[in-house]
C-alpha positions in Angstrom: 7.0 133.6 160.0 4.3 135.5 161.9 1.3 133.6 163.1 -1.4 133.5 160.4 1.1 134.4 157.7 2.3 132.3 154.8 3.2 128.7 155.8 7.0 128.1 155.7 6.7 125.3 153.1 4.6 127.6 150.8 7.1 130.4 151.2 9.9 128.0 150.3 8.1 126.9 147.2 7.5 130.5 146.1 11.2 131.3 146.7 12.2 128.3 144.7 10.2 129.6 141.7 12.0 132.9 141.8 15.5 131.6 142.7 17.0 133.1 139.5 15.5 136.6 140.1 18.0 138.5 142.2 15.9 141.6 142.5 12.9 139.7 143.9 15.1 137.8 146.4 16.6 141.1 147.6 13.0 142.5 148.0 12.1 139.4 150.1 15.2 140.0 152.3 13.9 143.5 153.0 10.3 142.4 153.6 10.6 140.6 156.9 13.1 138.7 159.0 11.3 135.4 158.3 11.5 135.8 154.5 15.1 137.1 154.8 16.1 133.9 156.7 14.7 131.8 153.8 15.8 134.0 150.9 19.4 134.6 151.9 20.6 131.0 151.4 19.1 131.0 147.9 20.5 134.5 147.1 24.1 133.7 148.2 24.2 130.0 147.2 25.8 130.8 143.9 28.3 133.7 143.5 29.6 135.0 140.2 32.8 137.1 140.5 34.0 139.0 137.4 37.5 140.3 136.5 37.7 142.5 133.5 40.5 143.7 131.2 40.8 145.6 127.9 42.7 142.7 126.3 43.9 139.3 127.5 47.4 140.7 128.2 46.4 143.9 130.0 46.0 144.1 133.8 42.8 142.8 135.3 40.4 144.8 137.5 37.5 143.6 139.5 34.0 144.5 138.4 32.6 147.0 140.9 29.5 144.9 141.6 31.7 141.9 142.3 33.8 144.1 144.6 30.8 145.0 146.6 29.8 141.4 146.8 33.3 140.5 148.2 33.0 143.2 150.8 29.8 141.5 152.1 31.5 138.1 152.2 34.6 139.4 154.0 32.6 141.3 156.7 29.8 138.8 157.2 31.1 135.2 157.5 27.6 133.8 158.1 26.6 134.9 154.6 29.9 133.6 153.1 29.2 130.2 154.7 25.9 130.0 152.7 27.8 129.9 149.4 28.2 126.4 147.8 28.8 127.5 144.2 31.6 129.8 143.2 32.2 130.9 139.6 35.1 133.1 138.7 34.9 134.7 135.2 37.1 136.8 133.0 35.6 138.9 130.2 36.7 141.8 128.0 36.0 145.2 129.4 33.1 147.0 127.6 32.4 150.8 127.5 30.5 151.9 130.6 31.8 149.1 132.8 32.5 150.2 136.4 35.7 148.8 137.9 37.2 148.7 141.3 40.8 149.8 140.8 43.9 148.2 142.3 42.1 144.9 142.6 44.1 142.6 140.3 43.6 138.8 140.8 46.8 138.2 142.7 47.6 135.0 144.5 46.9 136.7 147.8 43.5 138.0 146.6 42.4 134.6 145.3 43.6 132.8 148.5 41.6 135.3 150.6 38.5 134.7 148.6 38.8 130.9 148.9 39.5 131.1 152.6 36.2 133.0 153.3 34.1 130.3 151.4 34.6 127.1 153.4 31.5 125.1 152.1 32.0 125.0 148.3 30.7 122.0 146.5 31.1 123.5 143.0 33.9 125.7 141.6 34.2 127.0 138.1 36.9 129.2 136.4 36.0 130.3 133.0 35.6 133.1 130.4 32.4 135.0 129.7 33.1 135.7 126.1 33.5 133.6 123.0 36.3 135.3 121.2 39.1 134.8 123.8 40.4 132.1 126.0 41.6 132.2 129.6 44.7 130.1 129.2 47.9 131.9 130.4 46.2 134.9 131.9 47.1 136.4 135.3 43.7 135.2 136.6 44.3 131.6 135.6 47.9 131.6 136.9 46.8 132.9 140.3 43.9 130.4 140.7 46.1 127.5 139.7 48.8 128.5 142.1 46.4 128.7 145.0 44.7 125.4 144.1 48.0 123.5 144.0 48.4 123.9 147.7 44.7 124.1 148.6 43.4 121.7 151.2 40.0 123.2 151.9 36.5 122.4 150.4 36.2 118.8 151.6 32.8 118.5 149.9 33.8 119.7 146.5 31.8 117.7 144.0 32.0 119.7 140.7 35.1 121.3 139.2 35.2 123.2 135.9 38.5 124.7 134.7 40.0 125.7 131.3 42.9 123.3 131.5 43.9 120.2 133.6 47.6 120.0 133.8 50.3 118.8 136.3 49.4 120.9 139.3 45.7 120.8 138.9 45.7 117.0 138.3 47.3 116.5 141.7 44.6 118.7 143.2 41.9 116.7 141.5 43.2 113.4 142.6 42.9 114.5 146.2 39.2 115.2 145.9 37.3 112.0 147.0 33.8 113.5 146.6 34.3 114.7 143.0 31.6 113.5 140.7 31.7 116.1 137.9 34.9 117.2 136.2 35.0 119.5 133.1 37.9 121.0 131.2 38.8 122.1 127.7 42.1 120.1 127.7 43.7 117.5 130.0 47.4 117.2 129.3 50.3 116.5 131.7 53.8 117.5 130.9 55.3 115.2 133.5 54.3 111.7 134.4 52.0 111.3 137.4 53.4 109.4 140.4 53.2 105.7 139.9 50.4 103.8 141.5 48.0 106.7 141.8 44.3 105.7 141.7 41.9 108.6 142.2 39.3 107.8 144.9 36.4 109.5 143.2 33.6 107.9 141.2 32.7 110.3 138.4 29.3 110.7 136.9 30.2 113.3 134.4 33.5 114.0 132.6 34.0 116.6 129.8 37.3 117.2 128.1 36.5 118.5 124.6 39.7 119.6 122.9 42.7 117.5 124.0 42.6 114.5 126.2 45.6 112.2 126.8 44.6 108.6 126.9 46.6 107.8 130.0 45.0 110.7 131.9 41.5 109.4 130.8 42.3 105.9 132.0 43.7 107.0 135.3 40.9 109.5 135.9 38.1 107.0 135.2 39.7 103.8 136.7 37.2 103.9 139.6 34.3 105.3 137.7 33.4 102.4 135.3 30.0 101.8 137.0 29.1 105.4 137.7 30.0 107.4 134.6 26.8 108.5 132.8 27.8 111.6 130.8 30.9 112.0 128.7 32.4 114.6 126.4 35.5 113.6 124.5 37.4 114.8 121.3 36.3 113.1 118.1 39.7 111.3 117.7 39.2 109.3 120.9 39.1 105.5 120.2 35.5 105.1 121.3 35.3 101.3 120.9 38.3 100.8 123.2 38.1 103.6 125.7 34.3 103.5 126.3 33.9 99.7 126.5 34.1 99.5 130.3 31.4 102.0 131.1 28.2 100.0 131.3 26.0 102.9 132.5 27.1 105.5 130.0 24.0 107.2 128.6 25.1 110.7 127.3 27.9 111.1 124.8 29.1 114.3 123.2 31.8 114.2 120.4 33.7 117.5 120.2 35.0 118.2 116.7 36.8 121.5 117.5 40.2 120.0 116.8 39.2 118.5 113.4 41.1 121.0 111.3 44.3 120.4 113.2 44.7 116.9 111.6 45.2 115.7 108.1 42.2 114.4 106.2 43.5 110.9 106.1 43.6 110.7 109.9 40.2 112.4 110.2 38.6 109.9 107.7 40.0 107.0 109.7 38.6 108.3 113.0 35.2 109.1 111.4 35.0 105.5 110.2 35.7 104.3 113.8 32.9 106.6 115.1 30.5 105.1 112.6 31.4 101.6 113.6 31.0 102.4 117.3 27.6 104.0 116.9 26.3 101.1 114.8 27.2 98.6 117.5 26.3 100.6 120.6 23.0 100.0 122.5 23.8 102.1 125.7 23.7 105.7 124.4 20.3 107.5 124.8 21.6 111.1 124.1 24.2 111.7 121.4 25.7 115.2 120.7 27.9 116.4 117.9 29.7 119.7 118.7 31.8 121.8 116.3 32.4 125.4 117.1 34.3 126.4 113.9 32.7 127.0 110.5 30.4 124.4 109.0 31.0 120.7 109.1 32.4 119.4 105.8 30.7 116.7 103.9 32.4 113.8 105.5 31.3 115.0 108.9 27.7 115.4 107.7 27.9 111.8 106.4 28.8 110.8 110.0 25.4 112.1 111.1 23.7 110.2 108.3 25.2 106.9 109.3 23.7 104.4 111.7 23.1 105.9 115.2 23.1 104.0 118.5 20.2 101.5 118.6 18.4 103.0 121.6 19.1 106.6 120.9 16.3 109.0 122.1 17.9 112.5 121.6 20.3 113.7 118.9 21.9 117.1 119.5 23.7 118.9 116.6 24.8 121.9 118.5 26.8 123.9 117.8 26.9 122.2 114.4 26.3 124.8 111.6 25.1 123.3 108.4 22.8 124.1 105.5 19.1 123.5 105.9 19.1 121.3 102.8 21.8 119.1 104.4 19.6 118.8 107.5 16.7 117.7 105.3 19.0 115.2 103.6 20.1 113.8 106.9 16.5 113.1 108.0 15.6 111.6 104.6 18.6 109.3 104.6 18.4 108.4 108.3 14.7 107.8 108.6 13.4 106.9 105.2 15.9 105.6 102.7 18.0 103.3 104.8 16.4 103.3 108.3 19.8 104.2 109.8 18.3 106.2 112.6 16.5 104.2 115.3 12.8 104.3 115.8 13.4 105.3 119.4 14.6 108.7 118.3 12.2 111.3 119.6 14.1 114.6 119.9 16.5 116.5 117.7 18.3 119.8 118.5 19.5 121.6 115.3 21.8 124.6 114.9 19.9 127.0 112.5 23.1 128.5 111.2 25.5 128.0 108.3 28.5 129.8 106.9 26.0 131.6 104.6 24.0 133.0 107.6 21.0 132.0 109.6 18.3 129.7 108.3 15.2 131.4 107.2 11.9 130.8 109.0 10.7 128.9 105.9 13.8 126.6 106.1 13.3 126.0 109.9 9.6 125.1 109.2 10.6 122.7 106.4 13.1 120.9 108.7 10.5 120.8 111.5 7.8 119.3 109.2 10.2 116.7 107.9 11.0 115.6 111.5 7.3 115.5 112.4 6.7 113.4 109.3 8.9 110.7 110.7 7.6 110.8 114.2 10.2 113.1 115.8 7.9 115.4 117.8 10.5 117.4 119.9 12.5 119.6 117.5 14.4 122.6 118.8 16.3 125.4 117.0 18.3 127.4 119.6 20.1 130.4 118.2 23.9 130.1 118.2 25.8 130.7 120.5 23.4 131.2 123.4 22.7 127.6 124.2 24.6 124.6 125.4 24.0 120.9 125.3 23.2 120.7 129.0 24.7 122.1 132.2 22.8 119.9 134.7 24.8 119.4 137.9 24.8 116.5 140.3 
């Protein structure tokens, strides 16, 4: 910085406040060499690369802005070395999207991208739309094929992928620095080699739809003292699987597979959930997540049951339900039977139902009922533009 200008520590603080404003950071890069040296690491720390297609089965093409970004990375290694967070997305092509033709996500293209980014600590492969899934696409196949033989990224700490299966499980096991692992499913077709004990100590694990018990036990065998945040399917045997984790504080139960089971099985699992919550004193944040339709009455009764004794935050998102059911949950939980603990201070509601969005009057009624019982922090994020927390370690 020039003498008499903004002190470096003040410039860093200002840039931190605008770290999500790409246009402002680009303007800072053009303002002076001193600001450019400080703004560039923030600007290129996280990279989002988009591949687009008309449908999930049609050929993929690279978004033109992403193509220009890749040109910068390939021609300027110093900038590529600043990236620690790579997120590769697929989304459906929309009218007016600009594409770079003949840039399908081949194995060679993905490998070239990975090789120019040596310092990644976070990698995510996902979809940027809610109607489709990434499983089985050319993009997922290419990424998985490269990762199966990938030996780079020694400092990888966060991995987010659609599916954990045979090849990726072996990749994960060889990542000693991993502390955060998230996937939709974790399922192995073949048995893992005997005697494998992953060296990592996870703090966060999320597998929301299908989680095989033996994979869960292998994956968390060295994380019993470190695991703090966990997302599992609702049919997980909580009292058995979660008992070893003394420092578990955040638990999310994912109900997206509820309709795939018969009602008898679901009723049995819900009773186990109620028994676990009634006995637990570790959980401070409890989330119920259900992305399909509205929860049926027995799932609503699960919310009305006894919650963990030291619970501070209850998140019902996405968890569409009628406003009158929400009022009944508060009344039963806080007034009639004192099932909800006095430590509860925050609730996140989904202001949606199968009949449409809650009215402003209904939202105010639920808010007032919460305040009446000492719950001051009440939030109503609009579905589906909110998540239960994406904090990284």
